[in-house]
N, C-alpha and C positions, 0 to 999 in steps of 0.2 A: 067180764071176768073169766067166764068159761072158755073163751077163746084163748086166753093165755095159756091154758093147760091142754089145749088141743094139739095133738101130735103133728097135725098138718100145718101148725103155725110156723112161719118162716123162720123165727127165732129158734124154735126147737129143732127144725129141720137143719139149720146151720150148726147148732150145738152137737146135733147127732153125727154130722159129718166130720166135725172136729174130733169127736170121740173115735170115729171109725178110722180116721187118718192116724190118730195117736196109736191105735191098736195095730194098724198096718206097719208103722214105723217100728214098733217094738218086735212085731213078728219078723220083719225083714232083718232087723239087726241080730236077733237071736239065730235066725236060721242061716245067716250069712257068716257067722263065727267060724265055721270049718273051712271057709274060703272056697273049697271045692263046690259048695252048694250056692256060691253067690249067684250064678245064673238062674238056677231054679227059683230062688227066693225073690230075685229082682223081677223075674218074669211074672211071678205070683202078685208081687206088689203092683205092677203097672196093670195087670189084668183086672185085679179088684178095684183099683183106682179108676180104671176106665168105666166100670160099671157104676161106680159112685157118681161119676160125672153125668150119667144118664139116669140116675135115681133108680137103678135097677137092683142094687145090692141091699140085702137085709141081714145076711148071716157072714159077717166079715171073717171071723176066725175060720169057720168050716170052709168057706170059699177059698181062703188063702192056701190052706193045706190041700185042698182038692186041686188047685192050680199048681201048687208046688210039685205034687207027684205027677201031674199030667205032663206028658212029653218031657220028662225029667232028663233023659239022656241028651236030647237036642239043646235044651236051654243050658244045661250044665257045660256042654262043649263050647257053646256060644259065649257063655260067661267067662270061662277060663281063657278062651282065645282073646277076648276082648281085654282081659285083665293083664294077660301076658304082653300084648301089643302095647298097652298103656305103660306098663313098667319098662319095657324096651325103649320106648320114645322118651320117657322121663329121664332114664339113665343116660341116653345119648345127649339130651339138652343139658344135663348137669355137666357132663364131661366137656362138651364143646364150649359151654359157657366159661369154663375155667382155662380154656386154652388161649394164650395170649399170642395168637398168630392169624394171619389172613385165612389160612385154611380152616382154622377153628371157627372164625366168624362166619365163613361161607357155609360150613357144615351146620353151625347152630342156626343160621337162617333157613336152611333147607329142612332140618328137622323141626323147626318151629312151624313152617307151613304144613308139614306132614302131621304134626301134633294137632294143629288147628282142624285139618280135614278129618283126623281121627275123632276129635271131640264132637264135630258137626255130625258125623255119622253115628257115634256112640249114643248121643242124647235121642236119636230116633230109633235106635236098634230095639230096645225093649218096649217102647210104646208101639212100634210097628208089629212086634211080636204079639202084643195084646190085641191090636186092631185087625191084623191080617192072619193068614194061615201060611205065609211064606216062611220057609226055613232055610238054614245053611247060607250058601253063597247068594242065593236069590234074595234072601232077607237082607244080607249086608248091602247088595247092589241097590236094592230098592231104597233102603235107608240113605245110602250114599247119594244116589241121584236126587232124591227128595231134599236132602240138606243143601245140595248145590242149586236146586231150582228155587229154593226158598232161604236165602242166606240171612234175611232179616229175621225170620221166625227162628232159624238155626242158632243165631247168636243170642236171641232172647231166651231160648231153651237152655243154652249153656249158662247164661247169666242167672237164670232162675235157680239151677242147680248149685252154682258157685255161691250166690247170695245166701241161700238157705243154710249151707254148710258154714260159710264164713260167719254169718250172723250168730248161728248157734255156738260156734267154737270161741269167738272172740267178744260178742256182745251179750248174748243172754243164753247161757248154756241150756236152760230148760226148754228152749225153743227147739233143741234137737230132737225132742221126743215126739214132735209132730212135723218137723221140717222136711224129712225125707218123704213122708207120705204126701205132704202138701206139694212138694216139688213134682212128685209123680202125677198128682191130680192135675196140676196146671199143664205139665207136658202132654199128658193125655188129651186135654182140651184142645191144645194147639195142633196136635197130631191129627185129631178128628177133623178139625177145621181145614188143615192142609189137604188131607186125603179126599176131601170133597171135591177138589179142583182138578183131580188127576184120575186116571183110569187105574186105580189100585183095588185089587179084590179084597173085600173085607171078609170077616168070618162069616157074616150073613150071606154073602154072595157065594162063598165056597159051599156053604151048607144047602 
C-alpha cells in the first residue's frame, strides 16, 4: 500500500507529467496572447517539454519563464518570421483555391507544395531550438534538411500537432488545456530520436 503513495510510482510519475504539461499549455497560451511573444513562449514550451522527456524538470513554471527571457530577441524574430510566412502561404492558398482557371490551379498546386515544406520545417524549428544551439538561418536550414531526410517522422509530427488541435476544438474542448503541451512533448521525443542519427550539435556538445 505504501508503494501507492511513493512519488517514484509510475502512476504518480505519469500524473505529474500530465500536470506539468497542463501548466505548460496554460503558460504558453497566456504568454502568446501578445502575438509578438509567440516565438519566445513557444521556445520556452519546447525547451521545458524536452527536459520533461528526460525527467530532468522539477520546477516547470520558473523554468518556463527563465527560458522565455533567455535569448528573447532571437526566438521572437524567429517566431514572427514563421508566423508571417505561414499567413502569407495560407492567404495564397485561399486566393488560388477560389480562382477558376488553369493558372489558379497551377499556382494553388505550387503554393500547396510550398506550404507542405513550410509545415515540415516549422514542426522541427522550435524542437531544434530546444535541442541545439543553432540560431537564425542555420537553425532554419538544419530544420529544413532534417525534415526532408525524415519525411515519415515529419508527417507524423505534423499529424500530432493537427490531431491535438482538431481533437480539442471539435471533439473535447477540455483536451486543449493539455493538448499543446502534449504535442510539444511528443515532438521533442521524435526530434531527439532523429538527431541521434545525424551529426547535429546538441546543447550539451556546444557547452
